[in-house]
C-alpha positions as a Markdown table, in Angstrom:
| # | Residue | x | y | z |
|---|---|---|---|---|
| 1 | Met | 0.0 | 0.1 | 0.1 |
| 2 | Glu | 1.2 | 3.4 | -0.7 |
| 3 | Val | -0.1 | 6.6 | 1.0 |
| 4 | Arg | 0.7 | 9.6 | -0.2 |
| 5 | Ser | 0.0 | 13.3 | 1.7 |
| 6 | Thr | -2.1 | 15.9 | 0.0 |
| 7 | Pro | -1.0 | 19.8 | 0.1 |
| 8 | Gly | -3.8 | 20.4 | 2.3 |
| 9 | Tyr | -2.9 | 17.9 | 4.9 |
| 10 | Leu | 1.0 | 19.1 | 5.2 |
| 11 | Glu | -0.8 | 23.1 | 5.5 |
| 12 | Leu | -2.6 | 21.6 | 8.5 |
| 13 | Leu | -0.1 | 19.7 | 10.0 |
| 14 | Glu | 2.1 | 22.9 | 9.5 |
| 15 | Lys | -0.7 | 25.0 | 11.0 |
| 16 | Arg | -0.9 | 22.7 | 14.3 |
| 17 | Gly | 2.8 | 22.4 | 14.5 |
| 18 | Val | 2.9 | 18.7 | 13.8 |
| 19 | Pro | 6.1 | 17.6 | 12.5 |
| 20 | Phe | 5.5 | 15.7 | 9.1 |
| 21 | Ala | 7.8 | 12.6 | 10.6 |
| 22 | Lys | 5.6 | 12.1 | 13.2 |
| 23 | Ala | 2.6 | 12.3 | 11.9 |
| 24 | Ser | 4.0 | 9.6 | 9.1 |
| 25 | Glu | 5.0 | 7.5 | 12.3 |
| 26 | Leu | 1.4 | 7.6 | 13.9 |
| 27 | Ala | -0.3 | 7.0 | 10.9 |
| 28 | Gln | 2.3 | 4.0 | 10.0 |
| 29 | Gln | 1.2 | 2.7 | 13.6 |
| 30 | Ala | -2.3 | 2.8 | 12.9 |
| 31 | Leu | -2.3 | 1.4 | 10.1 |
| 32 | Ser | -0.2 | -1.5 | 11.1 |
| 33 | Ala | -2.7 | -2.2 | 14.0 |
| 34 | His | -5.3 | -2.5 | 11.4 |
| 35 | Asn | -3.9 | -4.6 | 9.0 |
| 36 | Ala | -2.7 | -6.9 | 12.1 |
| 37 | Glu | -6.6 | -7.0 | 13.2 |
| 38 | Glu | -8.2 | -7.1 | 9.7 |
| 39 | Thr | -6.2 | -9.3 | 7.5 |
| 40 | Pro | -6.8 | -12.5 | 9.6 |
| 41 | Leu | -10.5 | -11.8 | 9.6 |
| 42 | Phe | -10.5 | -11.2 | 5.7 |
| 43 | Ala | -8.5 | -14.4 | 5.1 |
| 44 | Met | -11.2 | -16.3 | 7.2 |
| 45 | Asp | -13.8 | -14.9 | 5.5 |
| 46 | Ile | -12.6 | -15.9 | 2.0 |
| 47 | Glu | -11.5 | -19.7 | 3.4 |
| 48 | Arg | -15.3 | -19.5 | 4.7 |
| 49 | Lys | -16.7 | -18.7 | 1.2 |
| 50 | Ala | -14.4 | -21.0 | -0.8 |
| 51 | Leu | -15.3 | -24.0 | 1.3 |
| 52 | Ala | -18.6 | -23.1 | 0.7 |
| 53 | Gln | -18.5 | -22.8 | -2.8 |
| 54 | Arg | -19.8 | -19.5 | -2.8 |
| 55 | Trp | -18.9 | -15.8 | -3.7 |
| 56 | Glu | -21.1 | -13.1 | -2.4 |
């Protein structure tokens, strides 16, 4: 996955005094946590549908 910032986002960070590196680090942590939680659930859903031979 590739995540890019927009000029508006960068302006907002600057206005709030948040360094881009810190915002990037926190976003990466949130994304990693989300993926760790959701990926196994998604895989189980695919397996369940494959075993039932149905795709919706």
